[in-house]
N, C-alpha and C positions, 0 to 999 in steps of 0.2 A: 296657516294653522286653522283647523276646524273648530267650530264652537258646538260640537256635538253634545257635550255635557249639558249644555243649556237646552238642547232639543230633546234629550231623553231624560224624562223626569226622574227616572230611577237609577241613573248612572252616576258614576264617580264616587269612590269611597271617601269617607271622612275618617279622621283619626280614630274615633271611637268604634267605627265599624271595623277598621283594620284589626284592632286589638281583639274584638269579639270573634271575628272570623278566624283569626289565627288560633285562638284558643279552642274554638269549636271544631276545627279540622286539624288539630295538632298531630293526629295519627295518620293523616293522609300525606302523600308526597307533594301534592299541590291541589288547588281548588280554583274553580271559576267563581270568583266572588260575586261577579255580576255579569250577566249576559242579557243584552237588551237589543231589541229591534223595534223601530218605529217606522211604519210605512205611512206616507201621506199621499193620498190620491186627490188631485184637485184639477179644476179646469184652468188651462192656460191657453189663451188665444182660441177658446172654444173647443179645445181638445183635452180629453182626460190624460193626465200624466201622473206617473207614480215614482216616488223615490223612497229608498229604504235607508234609514240612518241606523247604523250598527255600532254598538259598543260592547267590548269584552274586557274584563279585568281579571287577570289570572295572577293569583298569589302563589309564590313558590314557598313551600314549607319545609320539606325534608332537606337534609344536608346534601343529598345527591340531586335535588331538583334543579339547581342552576345549570347543571350539565345535561339534564334530560329534557326539561320542559322550557328550554330557552328559545324555542321557535314559535312563531305565530304565522298564520296563513290567512290570506284573503282570497276567496274564490270568486271568479267573475267570468263573464262570457258575453257573447253577442246580445243575449236577452237580458243580461244583468251587467251593465257596463259600469266599471269602476270609475268614479268621477274624481274623488280626492280621498286622501287618508292622512291620518296622524297616528303614528305608532311610536311609542316611547316606553321607557321603563322608569320606575322609581326604586332606587337601590336603598335598602335598609342598612344603616350603619350608625352605631352609637346612638341607638334609640331615635333616629330621625331618618327621613327620606330625602334622597337627592335625585333629581330628575336627570336621566341620561338618554341619549339617542344614538348610542354607538352600536349600530347593527349593520350587517351586510344583507343585501336583498337580491333576489332573482325571481324571474317570472318564467314558468315552464307550463307545458300542457299537464293538466291534472290527471293523476292516476285514479282519481275517485269518480271520474265520469262513467256513467253506466246507461246513458240514454243515447239513442242513435242520432238525435237532432241537435245536440248541444256541443259547443266547442269550449269546454270549461278550461280555464287557465287558473293557476294558483301562483300568487305572489307571496314569496316566502321571506320572512324576516328572522335573522339569527342574531341573538344578542350575546355579548360577552361582558364579563365583569359583574355578573349578577351574584347575589348572595341570598341565603334563606331569608324569607319575608319580603323579598323584592316583589314588585307588582309590575306586570307587563300590561299596558293599556293600549288597546287597538280600537281606533275610531275610523270609520270610513262611510262613504256615501255611495250607494248603488242606484243607478238610474235603470228602471225596469222598462224595457223598450216595447214589450208586448204584454198587455194586461191579461192575456190568456195564460201567461207563463209564470205565474207566481210560484216561488219555491217554498215548500213547507218549512215551518219553523220547528226545528228539532230541539227538544229540551234536554234530552240525555246526551251526554258527551263522554269522552274517555276519562274525564275527571269528574269528581262531585261538583254539583252546581249549587251554590248557596242561594242565589237569587236569579230567577229567570223571568223576563218580562217581554211580552209581545203586545204591540199596539198597532192598530190600523185605523186611520181617520179618513173618512170618505164624505163626499157631499151627500145630503139626504136623498138625492135622486138616485144614488147608487145602492143597489141592494146586494147584500153579501150573504154567503153561507159559510159555515164553519163545520169541519169534521175533525174530531179529535180521535187519534188512534193511539193505542198502547197505554192509556192512562187508567190502568186497572185499579189503582188505589185512590183515584179522585183527587190527585194533587193540585190540579189546575183550578184556580178561582177565576171566574169570568165576571166582568162588569161591563156596563155600557153607559156612556155619558153623551148627552145631546146638547148642542147649541142651536141657535136659530137656523144655521145652515149645514151643520155637520153632525156626524155620529162617530164616536170613538169607541171601538171595541177593544177591551183590554183583557189580557190573560196573564196571570201571575202564579208562580209556584216557587216554593222554597225547599231547601234541603233535599235535592234530588241526588240519589246515589249515582256513582259512576256507572256507565253503561256496562252491563254484563254481556260479554260476547259469547256466542255459541257457534261452533263450527258445523252444526248440523241443521242450520236454517238457511234458506236461500239468500237472505240479506237481513240486516238488523232492522229494516223498516217493518218487518213482521212483528217486532216486539218493542221497538223504540217509541217513546212518547213523542208525538209530533202533532202539530196543528196544521191542517190543510184549510186553506181559505181561498175563496173565489167569488167573482162577481156573477150573480145570476141574471140580473136585468138592470136596465137603466131607464129612468123616467125622462121623457123629452119635454120640451117647453110647450108642446101642443097637447099636453095631458095624455099622451100615448106612452106605452112602455115597450122598449125594445129588448128583446131577448138577447142574452149574452152567452152564459154557460149554465143554463138551468137544467139541462137534460142531455141525454146522448144525442138527440136530434140537433141540439145547439152545437155540440162538439163536432158532429158530422158536417154541419154546414161550414164550420170553420176549416175543418180538414179538407173538404172537397176543393177548396181554392188551390190546394197544393197539387192536385192531380188532374184538374179539369183540362189543362193544356198539354198533358203528357200523351204522346203517341197519337196525336190528332191527325197528322199527315202520314200517309202510308209510305213505306220504304220498299222499293222493288227488290233490292238485294236480300232483305230479310224475308220478304214474301216468297221469293224464289227458293230460298234455303228451306223454308218450312214445307213448301210443296215437294221438294226433293226428299226431305227427311221423312215425310209421312206418306210417300207415294204408294207403298205396299200395304198400308194399314187399312183394315176393314172397319174398325170401330173407333169411336172417340177416345175410349180408354187406351187403346194402342197408340193413337196419335199423341195423347197427353203424356204417356210414359216415354215415348221417344223424344219428345220435346224436353221433358224434365231431365232425362239422362244426358242429353246433349248440353244443356245449360250447366248441369252439375259438373260435367267433365271438361267443359271448354271456357266457361266464364269464371274467372278467379275472384274470390271474395276479398275485397280490401275495404276496411272501414274508413269512412270519411266523417269528419266533424267540422262542418263549415257553415255556421249560422243558419240562415233560412235554407241554404242548399242542403242542409242536413234534413230538411223536411220534404223537399221536392225531389221526386224520383227523376233520374235522367232519362232522356229519350232512348227507346229501345234500339233505334238505328245506331246511335252513338255507342251504346254498350256492345252491340254486335261487332262493331269495327274495333273497339278498344280491347275487347275480351276481358274486361275486369269491371268491378263495381261493388257497391255496398249492398246492404239488405234491400233497400228501396229499389236499387237498380236491378237486382236479381228478380224482385217482384215485377218490375216494369217489363223486362224482356220476356218473362214467363207469361205475363198477361197478354202482351202483344202477340207472341208466337202462338199461344193457344187460340186467341181470337182469329188469327189468320187461318188456323186449321178448323175453324167453325165450332170451337168449343167455348162455352160460356165461362169467362174468366174475369176475376175481379181483384182490384187492389184491396189489401186487407191489413189493418193495423192490429197489433196484438202486443200484449205485455208478456215478458218472460216470468218465470216463477219468482224472480227477484222482487217483483212488484205485487203487494198484497191488496190491490185496488180493483174495484169494479166500476163499470160505466155508469150504472144507476146511482151508486153512492157518491162517486166523485167523477162527474163527466168532464174530465180534464186531460190535457196531454200527459200528465204524470202516470196515467193508466198504461201507456204504451211505451215501449222502447225497441220495437222491432216491426218489420213489415214483411209480409209474405204474399203469395198469390193463392186465391181460393178458386176452384173450378167446380162447376155443377154438371154432373153427367147423370141424366135421368133424374131420379130423386135423391141422388147421393152427392153430398158435399165432400170434396177432397182438398186438403191443405198441402200446398207445395212450397217448401222452403229450400231455395237454391243455394243457401250459404254453406250447407254441409256437403262435403264431397263423398260421404259414405252412405247416409240415410237412403234406403231404397224408395222408389216411387210409391206414393200414397201412404207412406209411414211418416210419423211426426217426430221431430226432435223432442227429447224428453223434457226440455225446459219450457215447452209450450203446452204440455199436457194439462188438461182441466182448466185452461185459461180461456177467457173470453176473447173472441175475434170480431172486430168491427169490419164488416164486409161492405164495400162501396158498390152498390148495385147500379145506380145512375146518379144524375145530378140531385135528385130529391129523395131517393130511397136508399136505405141500407138495411142490413140485418145484423143481429148479434148472435153468433154461434159459439158453442163451447167445444173446444178441441177434446176429443175423447181420450181416456186413459187406455194404455195398452195392457191387456190381460197378463197376469203373471206367467201363464203357461207359454206365452209367446216370447218371454224374456228368460230363457232358461240356460242353466249351466249343468251339463251332464258329465260327471267326473268319474272315471273308472280307474282303479289301481289294482294291479295284480302283483302280489308280493310273495317272496320266498324268504325263508329264514336260513341264515348261515351264522351259526354261533350267536353273537350278540347283535348282528347286523341284519338289515333288510335289503333286498334288491328286488327290482321288478320293472314293470312298464306302466306308464301313465297315458291315458287317452282322455282328452277333454274336448267336448263339443259345445259350442256357444251358439245361441240364437238370439235374435232381437237386439236390444240395447247392449247387453254384454258383448255380443259379437261386434257390433258397430263401434263400440268404444275401444275395443282392442285393435280393430283395424285402423282407427284414427291414430291411436298411439303408435302403432307400427309405421304408419305413414310418416310421422314426424320424428321417428327415431331411426338411427342407422347403426349398422355393425355391432359394436360392443353394447350399445344402449339397447338394441333389439334383443341381444342375447340375455342381457340382464332382465329385461321385461319378461321374456319367456320363462326365465328361471324363477322370477318372483311369482308368476302365475301358477307354476307347477310345484313350487316349494311346499313341503308338508313334513309333519313329524317333529322336526327340530332344526336348529341351525346347522346341523351336520348333514343336511340333505345335499346331495351332489347329483346333478343331472347331466346327461350327455345325449347326443344324437337327437337334438330337438328338430322337429319338423312342424312347420306352420303352414296351413293351407286355408284358402278361402274357396268356398263352394261356388260353383258356377250355377247359382240359382237366383231367383228373383229376390229372396230375402237376405242374401249374402251371409249365410252361416259361415263360421270359421272353426277350425280345429287345431289342436296342438297334441303331438305325441312325443314321448321321450323315454329313455331308460334312466334309471336312477339307482343310487345306493344311499343307505341311511345307517351310518355307523352308531354303535352304542345305544341302540334303541330298545333292544330286547333284554329282558332280565332272565338269567338262568339261576335257579336256586335248587340245588340237588338235581332231582330227576324232572323238575318242573320248568316249563318255559312260560313266561308271562309276556304278553304282547297286547298293547292297546291299539285297536284297529281304527280309532278315531284320529286318523292322520290329518284330516281337515276339520277344524272346529268352528263351523259357521256360527256367527252371532255370539260367540263366547265373550267378546269384549263390548257387547252392545248394551250393557247395563246403563240405565238412565239415571243421572244425578237429578233427583227431584227437588232438592233443596231450593226453595224459592222460585221454582220454575213453573210457568203457566203456558209458555209458548210451545207449540207442538214440536216434535222431532220430525224432520222432513227427510224423505228419501227421493232419489232422482226418478225412480220408477218402481212399479211392482215387478217382482221376479220370483223365480223358483230355482232351487238348487237340488240336484239329484246326485248323490254320491254312492258309488258301489266300491267296496273293498273286498277283494277275493284273496283269501289267505290259503296258499297251498300248504297242507299239513305235512311237515317233514316225515320222511320214512322212519318208522320205529316209534312214532308218537301217536297218541289218540287224545281226544278232547276230554278234558276234566271239568271245565267250567266255561259256560257261555253266558254273558249278561242277559238279563230279561229285556224283552222288547218294551218300548216306551212310546208315548205319544202325548202331545199337548195341543191345545187349540184355544185361541181367543177369537170369538165370532167376528167375522168381517175384517179381521186384522191379519193374523197369521196362524199357521199350524205347522206341526212337524210330526214325522213318524220315524222311529228307529227300529229296525228289525234285524235279528240275527237268524241265519239259516245254517244248519249243520248238514253237510253231505259227507259221503264216505271219505273223501280225500280233501275236502275244502270246508272253510267257514266263510260265509258271505254276509257282510254287513251292508245294509242299504239304509240310506238316510234321505228323506224327502222333506224339503222345506218349501212352503208357499207363503210368500209375503204379499198380501192382498190389499195393501193400502199404501198411498204415497206419503202419508204422515200419520204419526201417533199423537193423538190429543191427550191432554193431561188426565182425563178420566180413565185412560187405559194404562197410565204409567205403572201403577202398582202391580196390576195383573201381568203386564209385560215383564217387569223385573222378576216376578215370581217364576215365570216360565224360563227366563234366562238362568235363574238359579237351579231350576229343575234340570235344564239342559246341561249345565256345567257339571252337575253330579253324574249325569250319564256319561259325560266325556272322561270321567275318572275310571270307568269300568274297563277291565282287561279280560282278555281270553286267556285261559290256562290250558296248556298242553302238558301231558305227562308221558314219560317214556314207557314203552310196553313192558320192559323188563327192569 
């Protein structure tokens, strides 16, 4: 049995607290009455060691809570070793509590892991026999095996938090830095206490609402309140100070240890293969493209999560033989093969859009969760990510756009580059529909051409779907007008060009879409209604709305006017624009036998910040009004 309640000064509820918390959160299903972590860093046998003492107390309130919130989890890994735990519940019955420990437990790989270097496990505890007002108390001790690998303390959870406390006690020789993210309302109170030999940094917050989840942000780290803490330097006994993680240079020094022994010894088989692969190439660019394409097509991506092995790339010779690897292995073989071809190539750490961090603000491993290869040809830097089987050479996966890349030049030197964003014109959807009217129905042909990310995403989906699933995907992409859309004769093709454009064509019918009133025919040509459901809920929101990439949509609808009819009414043209964000144009053109509607949309930003929310919503409302407009045809006689 642990004595963690003694180690955590703010843990363990008392009777008066239980009554107050139950009353205060009576409208909630449950509440984290207390959530505390206390890290102690101290010298043991001349080495700094760290342990984290964690306590959580969850009170079940609503009648359904005992069946919904009866689980507790402890997350642990190679870098955060679980040493001991005490998990129990206090069941409330007849105005008093009775302690029970009747739970089942299991440990599995965590589905919450999102970093390439960690092997997170979750130990799950499931209780039975709980009642409203029961309290589940979880106490455990984590040994932190690498002081570069502190995990941020997250204050917002899926339930309200009544009290949150974070403490870290260090020797005075250890210098710390703290970065607080997401605390827009200043809820966190910070204090510092010193003794003769130690400093204790404390952070306290109360009444934190449950985390509000958004499905249009890369991860909740962009908005969630959390404390990032790290050691910047350590004073030595000889009055010198050793740098630890004070800057990107410190992080790079730590990182370089993981790649310094990779691909040191040449491999003849790999060298011969590179020579054969590039024998007809005249330029470095041609060589690099052939190498990238070969790796993309022949080395299969398989993610590994195995402690320090998750940090260290495998040898390129081994990857060449095995024909599979994770992101670091893909980077390793790309770097090795490019170097064998005489190309400047470098290991590169990078974070995906899930991570809202920068190297200068937080020079820590939490900035990265991915590794790629960077090459330099002339004055141009190109980023090669071999983990994607579709992305063409010299194009970047959408999830690393605008992210910082830490490029390993040599043992002492590095550079930080930013991956560029792809222009909206290069990520285009060109959709053309030719329609004929027959009574109340439409029939016609559809042709859609995709470039850039829209094309590559469709190809990825088609790669992982088969038969009926493919047909359903094509139907979804072509669907328009209403749920009575019926497509047939689908044809999907991928262009034999460098950028891998793709196209879809098909025939279709759309029943009960046209309105006939007397001699008049009413038909709405807005078969596709881009952005119609993009209205932003601004209530209490400050975090931006994120998009995967900039893009453009171009829709053309050609209505063949039925014989014996002429045009009575065509809607007015319309346009809207928010500078540097997005714009649209809607135009109707009347010809002797046709009406042509063209719609052009350009979305020129990856995210919409809060200062644009109102303007964006006004444009959506304006657009929705345009989508209500119909063309009117009238019989000649």
